C-alpha positions in Angstrom: 108.8 110.5 122.0 110.7 107.3 121.6 110.9 105.6 118.2 108.8 102.7 119.6 106.1 105.1 120.7 106.2 106.9 117.4 105.6 103.6 115.6 102.7 102.8 117.9 101.2 106.2 117.3 101.5 105.7 113.5 100.0 102.2 113.7 96.9 103.5 115.5 96.4 106.6 113.4 93.2 106.7 111.5 92.3 103.0 111.2 93.8 100.9 114.0 95.8 98.6 111.6 98.9 97.1 113.2 102.2 97.7 111.4 103.5 94.1 111.6 105.0 93.8 108.1 108.8 94.5 107.9 111.1 94.8 104.9 111.5 91.1 104.4 107.7 90.6 104.8 107.1 93.2 102.1 109.6 91.4 99.7 107.9 88.1 100.6 104.4 89.4 99.7 105.5 90.5 96.3 107.9 87.7 95.6 105.4 85.2 97.0 102.7 86.3 94.6 105.1 86.7 91.6 107.1 83.5 91.9 104.5 80.8 91.1 104.5 77.5 89.2 104.8 79.6 86.0 108.6 79.7 86.4 108.6 76.1 85.2 106.6 76.7 81.9 106.3 80.4 81.0 109.8 80.3 79.5 108.3 78.1 76.7 105.9 80.9 75.7 108.7 83.6 75.8 111.1 81.4 73.8 108.4 80.6 71.2 107.4 84.2 70.8 111.1 85.1 70.5 111.4 83.0 67.3 113.2 80.2 69.3 116.1 82.5 69.8 117.7 81.8 73.3 119.6 85.1 73.3 116.5 87.2 72.4 114.4 85.3 75.0 116.8 86.2 77.8 116.8 89.8 76.7 113.0 89.7 76.8 113.1 88.4 80.4 115.3 91.3 81.3 113.1 93.8 79.5 110.0 92.4 81.2 111.7 92.9 84.6 112.8 96.5 83.7 109.2 97.4 82.6 107.9 95.9 85.9 110.5 97.9 87.8 109.6 101.2 86.1 105.9 100.5 87.0 107.0 99.6 90.5 108.9 102.9 90.9 105.7 104.7 90.2 103.8 102.7 92.7 106.7 103.2 95.2 106.3 107.0 94.9 102.5 106.8 95.4 102.7 104.3 98.3 105.4 106.1 100.2 103.6 109.5 99.9 100.2 108.0 100.8 100.7 104.9 102.9 97.1 104.0 103.2 95.3 100.7 103.0 93.7 100.1 99.6 96.6 100.7 97.1 95.3 101.6 93.6 91.8 102.3 95.0 93.2 105.2 97.1 95.2 106.7 94.2 92.5 106.4 91.6 90.0 107.9 94.1 92.0 111.0 94.7 93.6 111.5 91.3 90.4 111.0 89.2 87.1 110.4 90.9 85.9 108.1 93.7 83.8 106.2 91.1 87.0 105.2 89.3 88.6 103.9 92.4 85.5 102.0 93.3 85.2 100.4 89.9 88.8 99.2 90.3 88.1 97.7 93.8 84.7 96.3 92.8 86.3 94.4 89.8 88.8 92.9 92.2 86.1 92.0 94.8 83.6 90.4 92.5 86.0 88.6 90.1 89.6 89.6 89.8 90.9 89.0 93.4 88.5 86.2 94.2 89.0 84.7 90.8 92.8 84.7 91.3 92.4 83.1 94.7 90.1 80.4 93.2 92.5 79.7 90.3 95.6 79.4 92.5 93.8 77.2 95.0 92.8 74.8 92.2 96.4 74.8 90.9 97.7 73.6 94.3 96.3 70.0 94.3 96.9 69.7 90.6 100.6 70.1 91.3 100.5 66.7 93.0 98.7 65.0 90.1 102.0 63.8 88.6 102.7 61.8 91.8 99.2 60.9 93.0 96.1 60.5 90.9 93.5 63.1 92.0 89.9 63.5 90.7 88.2 66.8 89.9 86.0 66.5 93.0 89.1 66.0 95.2 90.8 69.0 93.5 87.9 71.2 94.4 87.7 69.8 97.9 91.4 70.5 98.6 91.1 74.0 97.0 88.2 74.9 99.2 89.9 73.6 102.3 93.0 75.6 101.5 91.1 78.8 101.1 89.4 78.2 104.5 92.7 77.4 106.2 94.6 80.5 104.9 91.6 82.8 105.5 91.5 81.6 109.1 95.3 82.3 109.5 95.0 85.8 108.1 91.8 86.4 110.1 93.7 86.1 113.4 96.3 88.7 112.4 98.4 90.2 109.7 101.5 89.1 111.6 100.5 85.5 111.3 99.8 85.8 107.6 103.1 87.6 107.1 105.0 84.8 109.0 103.4 82.2 106.7 104.4 84.3 103.7 108.0 84.6 104.9 108.3 80.9 105.5 106.9 79.8 102.2 109.0 82.5 100.4 112.1 80.7 101.6 110.7 77.3 101.1 109.7 78.0 97.4 113.0 79.7 96.5 115.3 76.9 97.9 114.3 74.1 95.4 114.2 76.6 92.5 117.7 77.8 93.3 118.9 74.2 93.6 117.6 73.4 90.1 119.1 76.7 88.8 122.6 76.2 90.3 122.8 72.6 89.2 121.5 73.5 85.8 124.1 76.3 85.2 127.1 74.4 86.6 126.3 70.8 85.7 124.7 71.6 82.3 126.8 70.5 79.3 125.1 72.7 76.6 126.6 75.9 75.2 123.5 77.8 74.3 123.5 80.1 71.2 122.9 83.5 72.6 122.7 85.3 69.3 119.8 87.7 69.8 118.7 87.6 66.2 116.2 84.7 65.4 117.2 82.2 62.7 114.2 83.3 60.7 115.1 86.9 61.0 112.1 89.2 60.4 112.3 92.9 59.3 113.2 95.5 61.9 109.5 96.3 62.4 108.7 92.6 62.6 111.5 92.1 65.1 110.1 94.9 67.3 106.6 93.4 67.1 108.1 90.0 68.0 109.8 91.4 71.1 106.7 93.2 72.2 104.6 90.0 71.9 107.3 88.0 73.9 107.4 90.7 76.6 103.7 90.3 77.2 104.3 86.6 77.9 107.2 87.5 80.3 104.9 90.0 82.2 102.6 87.1 83.1 105.5 85.9 85.4 106.1 89.4 86.8 102.4 89.9 87.6 101.8 90.8 91.3 104.1 93.7 92.1 101.1 96.1 92.4 99.7 94.3 95.5 102.1 95.5 98.2 100.6 99.0 98.2 97.3 97.6 99.3 98.8 96.7 102.7 100.9 99.8 103.0 99.1 100.8 106.2 100.5 97.7 107.9 104.1 98.1 106.8 106.6 99.3 109.4 108.2 102.5 108.2 106.4 102.4 104.8 108.1 105.6 103.6 111.4 103.6 103.4 110.4 99.9 103.4 107.7 100.0 100.8 109.9 101.4 97.9 112.8 99.3 99.0 110.7 96.1 99.1 109.3 96.8 95.6 112.8 97.4 94.2 114.4 94.4 95.9 111.5 92.0 95.0 111.3 93.0 91.3 115.0 93.1 90.7 115.4 89.8 92.6 112.7 88.2 90.5 114.2 89.5 87.3 117.6 87.9 88.1 115.9 84.7 89.2 113.7 84.3 86.1 116.5 85.2 83.7 119.1 82.8 85.3 116.5 80.0 85.6 115.8 80.2 81.9 119.6 80.3 81.2 119.9 77.2 83.3 117.3 75.5 81.1 119.4 76.4 78.0 122.5 75.0 79.7 120.8 71.6 80.3 118.5 71.1 77.3 119.6 71.3 73.7 117.6 73.5 71.4 116.4 70.5 69.4 114.9 68.9 72.5 113.3 72.1 73.6 111.7 72.6 70.1 110.5 69.1 70.1 108.9 69.4 73.6 107.1 72.7 72.8 105.9 71.4 69.4 104.6 68.2 71.2 102.7 70.3 73.8 105.1 69.8 76.7 105.9 73.3 77.9 107.3 72.3 81.3 111.0 72.9 80.5 111.9 73.5 84.1 110.5 70.1 85.1 112.6 68.4 82.4 115.7 70.2 83.7 115.0 69.0 87.2 114.6 65.4 86.0 117.8 65.7 84.0 120.1 67.1 86.7 118.4 65.3 89.7 117.3 62.0 88.2 114.4 60.3 89.9 114.4 62.9 92.7 113.8 65.7 90.2 110.0 65.1 89.9 109.7 65.3 93.7 111.7 68.5 93.9 109.6 70.1 91.2 106.4 69.1 93.0 107.7 70.6 96.3 108.8 73.8 94.5 105.4 74.1 92.7 103.3 73.4 95.8 105.2 75.8 98.0 105.2 78.5 95.3 101.4 78.1 94.8 100.7 78.0 98.6 102.7 81.3 99.1 101.1 83.0 96.2 97.6 82.0 97.5 98.4 83.3 101.0 99.7 86.6 99.6 96.4 87.1 97.6 94.2 86.3 100.6 96.2 88.6 102.8 96.2 91.7 100.6 92.9 92.0 98.7 90.6 92.5 101.7 92.4 95.7 102.6 91.2 97.3 99.4 87.5 96.4 100.2 88.1 97.8 103.7 89.3 101.2 102.2 86.2 101.4 100.0 83.9 100.8 102.9 85.8 103.2 105.1 85.0 106.0 102.5 81.3 105.1 102.6 81.2 103.4 99.2 80.8 99.7 100.2 79.3 97.4 102.8 79.6 99.1 106.2 80.7 95.8 107.8 83.8 95.8 105.6 84.9 99.1 107.3 85.2 97.4 110.7 88.4 95.8 112.0 88.3 92.8 114.3 88.5 94.3 117.8 91.3 92.0 118.9 93.1 90.9 115.7 92.8 94.3 113.9 92.1 92.6 110.6 89.2 93.3 108.1 87.3 90.2 109.2 84.1 90.7 107.2 86.1 91.3 104.0 88.2 88.2 104.5 85.1 86.0 105.1 83.1 87.3 102.2 86.2 87.0 99.9 86.5 83.4 101.0 82.8 82.7 100.2 83.1 84.3 96.7 86.4 82.4 96.0 84.9 79.1 97.1 81.8 79.8 94.8 84.2 80.4 91.9 86.1 77.2 92.6 82.8 75.3 92.1 82.1 77.2 88.8 83.3 75.7 85.5 85.3 77.6 83.0 87.2 79.5 85.7 89.9 80.6 83.2 87.2 82.3 81.1 85.9 84.2 84.1 89.3 85.5 85.2 90.2 86.4 81.6 87.3 88.8 81.5 89.0 91.1 84.0 92.5 91.1 82.3 91.7 94.2 80.2 90.1 96.2 83.0 93.0 95.3 85.3 95.5 96.7 82.7 93.3 99.8 82.4 93.4 100.5 86.1 97.1 99.8 86.4 97.7 102.3 83.5 95.5 104.9 85.2 97.4 104.4 88.5 100.7 105.1 86.8 99.2 108.2 85.2 98.2 109.3 88.8 101.9 110.1 89.4 101.7 113.0 86.9 98.3 114.2 88.4 99.5 114.2 92.0 102.7 116.0 91.0 100.5 118.8 89.5 97.6 118.8 92.0 99.7 118.2 95.2 103.1 119.8 94.5 103.7 120.2 98.3 102.8 116.6 99.2 105.6 114.9 101.1 107.3 112.4 98.8 109.9 110.4 100.7 110.6 108.5 97.5 110.3 110.0 94.0 110.2 107.9 90.9 113.6 107.8 89.4 114.1 109.6 86.1 110.8 111.5 86.3 109.2 112.4 84.0 110.9 110.4 81.2 110.7 107.0 82.9 107.0 107.6 83.9 106.1 108.6 80.3 107.9 105.6 78.9 106.2 103.3 81.4 102.8 104.8 80.6 103.3 104.4 76.9 104.4 100.8 77.3 101.3 99.9 79.4 99.0 101.7 76.9 100.7 99.7 74.1 100.0 96.5 76.0 96.4 97.5 76.4 96.1 98.1 72.7 97.8 94.8 71.9 95.3 93.0 74.3 92.4 94.7 72.7 93.5 93.8 69.2 94.4 90.2 70.1 91.2 89.5 72.0 88.6 92.3 71.4 85.5 90.4 72.5 86.8 89.3 75.8 88.4 92.7 76.5 85.1 94.6 75.8 83.0 92.1 77.7 85.5 92.3 80.6 84.6 96.0 80.9 81.1 95.0 82.0 82.5 94.3 85.5 83.7 97.8 86.2 80.6 99.1 84.4 78.5 97.2 87.0 80.8 98.7 89.6 79.9 102.2 88.4 76.2 101.5 89.0 77.0 99.9 92.4 79.1 103.0 93.4 76.1 105.3 93.1 73.9 102.8 94.9 76.2 102.5 97.9 76.8 106.2 98.0 73.1 106.8 98.1 72.3 104.0 100.5 75.0 104.8 103.0 74.3 108.5 102.9 70.6 107.7 103.6 71.6 105.4 106.5 73.8 108.1 108.0 71.1 110.7 107.7 
C-alpha cells in the first residue's frame, strides 16, 4: 500500500476525521493560542513578583518555559500513543474512570472553553480602543460577529480553520519580532541582570518569590495542552504531535524571554517602576512607541489584534473535538457524535459552543465566571500528567512512538510542580477554587444522567 493510501486509511479509521493538520499547523495551533496580547503586559507581573529584578525575571521566564515543556513532553507521549480526538478527556477516561474524563470535558463545554472564547472575542475589539472610541455595546456586537465568523470557517473544514491559524500565526509574530529586534539592537539601556533582588529575602523567601513569579509566567504559556484534542486530524501524529509541542513551547520560551529582554534594553528600570506603580502595565506598548515613534501604537494594535484573532480561532477549532469524543463514547448529546457528511467536522458541537460563547459575551463579570474553572482546570491537567505513570503500568506493551524524556524523574518533578501550583492557588484564592469545583461536580451528575439516558435510548 502506498504512503498516500496508508494516510487515507488512517484518516478514515474509526471516526472519519480528515488528517489535514501538518507540522506547521500543529505549531500554529499551540503558538496561536499561547501568543496573545499578554506578551505586552504579563512581563510587568513577572517583574513585580521577581522583586523588580530584571535578571531574576528573565530566569523566571525560562523556568516557566521549562515547566511547560516538561508538561508538554508528558502530553506528547500520551498523544503519540493514543492519537484520538478529545485529548485529556481520552486519557482521563482510560487512566481513571469515564466519569473523570467527562467532568473534564463538561467543565470545558459549559464554562472553560466557551468562557475562554467569549473573553478572547471581547478582547479583540478592545485592542482597537486606543485608536477608535468603542462602546460596550459595540464591543459585544463585534465579539459576537467574530465568534459567528470563525465558527462558520471551522464548520466547513479543519483545513480551512488550520489555514486561518497558519496565516495569523505568521501575521502576529512579524510585528512582535519587529519590536523585539529593534528593542534589542536600538535600545540604549544596559539592564542589570543580577538575579538577586535589591531587597534580597531569605533563601526560603527567594524560593517563594520565584514560585509566585513562575505562576504569572505560566499565564503566558497557557494553551500547550490543546493540540492533543485534535490529534485525530494531525498528519502522522506519532511524529508531528510531539515535534509540534516541543517546537512551539521552545519557540514561545525564546520569544517571551527575548521580548522582555528587549523591554529592559529600551526602558530604564526607573521608568518601568514608575509605570507599574502608576497602573500602566503595558511595557511592550511603551517599547514600541519608543523605538517606532508615532507608528508604534499602530504596530502594537496590529500585533494585539492578530494575536487575539489567532488565539480565538485556535480555541474555536480545538474544543468541539473534545465534546465529540464524549458523545462518541455515549456520555453526551448524541448529535455531538456526528460529523458533517461533507466537511467532516463536529458541526453540532461547533454550533452549540458558539451559542454558549455568545451567551457568555452578554453576561457581566465574565472574568469571575472564567476564574471559577481555573482550579478545576489545573486539577485535570495534573491528573493527565499522572496518567503517564498509570499507562506505563497498566499498558506496558502499548506502542509509544515517543516517550517522555527523562522518565520517571522529569514526570515526577512536573507532577510535583503542578501539585504545588494547585496548592498555591487554593491558598491564595480558596473560595473561588472551591466554588469552581461545583462545575465538575455538576458534570459528575450529568455523566450518570447521560449514561442512563443514552443506554435507555439504545435499548
